[in-house]
C-alpha positions as CSV (number, residue, x, y, z in Angstrom):
1,M,128.0,27.2,118.8
2,W,129.3,24.5,116.5
3,V,126.3,22.4,117.3
4,I,123.9,25.1,116.2
5,A,125.9,25.7,112.9
6,I,126.0,22.0,112.1
7,S,122.3,21.6,112.9
8,A,121.4,24.5,110.6
9,I,123.5,23.1,107.8
10,M,121.8,19.7,108.2
11,V,118.3,21.3,108.2
12,M,119.1,23.3,105.0
13,T,120.5,20.3,103.2
14,A,117.4,18.2,104.1
15,C,115.0,20.9,102.9
16,G,117.0,21.6,99.6
17,T,115.7,20.6,96.2
18,K,116.4,17.1,95.0
19,L,117.7,16.7,91.5
20,M,115.6,14.1,89.6
21,R,117.4,11.7,87.4
22,G,116.5,8.6,85.5
23,A,112.7,9.4,85.1
24,A,111.2,8.3,81.8
25,P,110.1,11.2,79.5
26,I,106.5,11.9,78.9
27,V,105.9,11.1,75.2
28,R,102.7,12.3,73.5
29,M,101.5,12.4,69.9
30,I,101.2,15.9,68.6
31,E,100.1,15.2,65.1
32,L,99.9,12.4,62.6
33,S,99.5,12.9,58.8
34,H,99.5,10.7,55.8
35,T,100.2,11.6,52.2
36,G,100.9,9.2,49.4
37,D,102.5,6.1,51.0
38,T,104.0,7.9,54.0
39,I,102.9,8.5,57.6
40,S,104.5,11.4,59.4
41,L,104.3,11.4,63.2
42,Q,105.2,14.3,65.5
43,L,105.9,13.5,69.1
44,S,106.4,15.7,72.1
45,L,109.2,14.5,74.3
46,R,109.1,16.1,77.8
47,N,112.1,15.6,80.0
48,L,111.1,15.4,83.7
49,N,114.7,15.2,84.9
50,G,116.8,17.9,86.4
51,V,119.6,17.1,84.0
52,E,119.6,17.1,80.2
53,L,118.5,13.9,78.4
54,D,120.6,12.8,75.4
55,I,118.5,10.5,73.3
56,R,120.3,8.0,71.0
57,A,117.4,5.9,69.8
58,I,113.7,5.3,70.1
59,D,111.6,2.2,69.7
60,F,107.9,2.4,69.7
61,K,104.6,1.2,68.2
62,L,101.4,3.1,67.6
63,S,98.4,0.7,67.9
64,V,94.8,1.5,66.9
65,E,91.9,-0.7,67.8
66,D,94.3,-3.4,69.0
67,S,96.2,-3.6,65.7
68,E,99.5,-2.0,65.0
69,L,99.2,1.2,62.9
70,F,103.0,1.4,62.6
71,S,106.2,1.0,64.5
72,Y,109.6,2.5,64.5
73,N,112.9,1.3,65.8
74,G,115.9,3.5,65.0
75,P,118.0,6.6,65.6
76,A,116.4,9.6,67.2
77,E,119.5,11.7,68.1
78,T,118.2,14.6,70.0
79,N,118.9,16.4,73.2
80,I,116.3,17.6,75.7
81,A,117.2,20.3,78.2
82,A,116.6,19.7,81.9
83,N,112.8,19.9,82.5
84,G,112.4,20.8,78.8
85,T,110.3,19.6,75.9
86,E,111.3,18.9,72.3
87,T,109.3,18.0,69.2
88,W,110.6,15.0,67.2
89,T,109.2,13.8,63.8
90,V,109.5,10.5,62.1
91,E,108.3,9.3,58.7
92,V,107.4,5.7,58.0
93,E,106.0,3.8,55.1
94,E,102.2,3.5,55.3
95,S,100.6,0.0,55.1
96,Q,97.4,-0.7,53.3
97,S,95.6,-1.3,56.6
98,S,96.9,2.0,58.1
99,K,95.7,3.9,55.0
100,E,92.2,2.3,55.3
101,L,91.9,3.2,59.0
102,L,92.9,6.8,58.5
103,D,90.8,7.2,55.4
104,K,87.7,5.9,57.4
105,L,88.5,8.5,60.1
106,Q,89.0,11.3,57.5
107,A,85.7,10.4,55.7
108,G,83.8,10.6,59.0
109,D,82.9,6.9,59.0
110,V,84.2,6.9,62.6
111,M,84.5,9.9,64.9
112,S,87.8,8.9,66.5
113,L,90.2,6.0,66.8
114,P,91.5,4.9,70.3
115,Y,95.2,4.5,70.2
116,S,98.1,3.3,72.4
117,L,101.6,4.6,72.0
118,T,104.2,2.4,73.8
119,G,107.9,2.1,73.6
120,S,111.3,3.0,75.0
121,I,114.0,5.6,74.6
122,T,117.6,4.7,74.7
123,A,119.8,7.4,76.2
124,I,123.4,8.0,75.2
125,D,124.5,6.2,78.4
126,E,122.6,3.1,77.1
127,S,119.9,3.3,79.7
128,K,116.4,2.4,78.5
129,L,113.4,4.6,79.6
130,R,110.0,3.2,78.9
131,F,106.9,5.2,78.0
132,S,103.2,4.5,77.4
133,H,100.2,6.7,76.6
134,E,96.6,6.1,75.4
135,G,94.3,8.5,73.8
136,H,92.1,9.1,70.7
137,I,93.0,10.2,67.2
138,Y,90.7,12.8,65.6
139,P,90.8,14.5,62.2
140,V,92.1,18.1,62.2
141,P,89.3,20.3,60.8
142,G,90.2,22.0,57.5
143,R,93.4,19.9,57.1
144,P,92.7,16.7,55.2
145,G,95.1,13.9,56.0
146,H,96.1,15.4,59.3
147,F,95.1,14.0,62.7
148,R,95.6,14.7,66.4
């Protein structure tokens, strides 16, 4: 009798769900805009872990056509629920080269710009979780200075 009960418990434990921890979040660009001398970037941060992710800092660069559009290294104090998604926004000073690239895109001189978003998130426990994504930036129709 005990053998059957122990066997049943072992089978149920083996088939139970596993709690994912330590997986890097999925980080994607939602929108980029530029006005005056400032670039605003909205990022989607998706937590794949079965536990909440407390973010202390973020370090990333957004590169376009193999040149850095801008970078950020600083605080990003946010909390993402287990298996949840948060939107995080950062503003940085726009360089002349960034302005020229985005103005060309807005004017229709180019249809899209290939980009690479790479970096890492530092969690509250000091662990570093790396991320990387590639895509294309397009102007948002009817919204000058806004891109996706």
